[in-house]
C-alpha positions as CSV (number, residue, x, y, z in Angstrom):
1,M,-56.8,-85.9,-28.6
2,T,-57.1,-82.8,-30.7
3,K,-54.1,-80.7,-31.7
4,K,-55.2,-78.1,-29.2
5,E,-55.2,-80.6,-26.4
6,I,-51.8,-82.0,-27.4
7,A,-50.4,-78.6,-27.4
8,I,-51.8,-77.8,-24.0
9,S,-50.6,-81.0,-22.5
10,F,-47.1,-80.5,-24.1
11,L,-46.9,-77.0,-22.5
12,K,-48.1,-78.2,-19.2
13,L,-45.6,-81.0,-19.1
14,A,-42.7,-78.8,-20.3
15,G,-43.7,-76.0,-18.1
16,T,-43.7,-78.1,-14.9
17,G,-40.2,-79.2,-15.6
18,F,-41.1,-82.5,-17.3
19,V,-39.4,-81.5,-20.6
20,Q,-37.9,-84.7,-21.5
21,D,-41.2,-86.4,-21.0
22,A,-43.1,-83.7,-23.0
23,F,-40.6,-84.2,-25.9
24,I,-40.8,-88.1,-25.8
25,K,-44.6,-88.1,-25.8
26,Y,-45.3,-85.4,-28.4
27,I,-42.3,-84.3,-30.4
28,D,-40.8,-86.2,-33.4
29,S,-37.2,-87.1,-33.0
30,D,-36.5,-85.4,-36.3
31,L,-37.5,-82.1,-34.9
32,S,-36.0,-78.9,-36.3
33,H,-36.9,-75.6,-34.9
34,H,-36.2,-72.0,-36.0
35,N,-35.3,-70.2,-32.6
36,Q,-32.5,-67.7,-33.6
37,Y,-31.0,-68.1,-30.1
38,F,-30.2,-71.9,-30.2
39,K,-29.0,-74.5,-32.6
40,G,-31.7,-75.9,-34.8
41,D,-31.7,-79.4,-33.1
42,R,-33.8,-81.2,-30.6
43,E,-31.3,-81.6,-27.8
44,S,-30.4,-77.8,-27.8
45,L,-34.1,-76.9,-27.4
46,I,-34.7,-79.4,-24.7
47,N,-31.5,-78.1,-22.9
48,A,-32.7,-74.6,-23.1
49,M,-36.2,-75.5,-21.8
50,E,-34.7,-77.3,-18.8
51,N,-32.3,-74.7,-18.0
52,A,-35.1,-72.1,-18.2
53,H,-37.2,-74.3,-15.8
54,R,-34.3,-74.6,-13.4
55,T,-33.6,-70.8,-13.3
56,S,-37.3,-69.9,-13.1
57,P,-39.2,-72.9,-11.8
58,K,-42.3,-70.8,-10.7
59,S,-42.7,-68.9,-14.0
60,T,-46.0,-69.5,-15.7
61,A,-47.7,-69.1,-19.0
62,T,-51.3,-68.1,-19.5
63,K,-53.0,-69.6,-22.6
64,I,-54.9,-66.8,-24.4
65,K,-56.1,-68.3,-27.5
66,I,-55.0,-71.7,-29.0
67,L,-55.6,-72.1,-32.7
């Protein structure tokens, strides 16, 4: 898979509620992120993404350009 294909697959999984699966398949266990609204650890980001899906399960994202 190319990096673009990996990114698209991750977003499709996570966006359809399979956040844990997306992280297990594509994201390193030592993840640190820089979202100012959450702690910088993997679990905080997973929890936020799962909560977002629970509160807005029909929300969608449109890919415009993937570099």
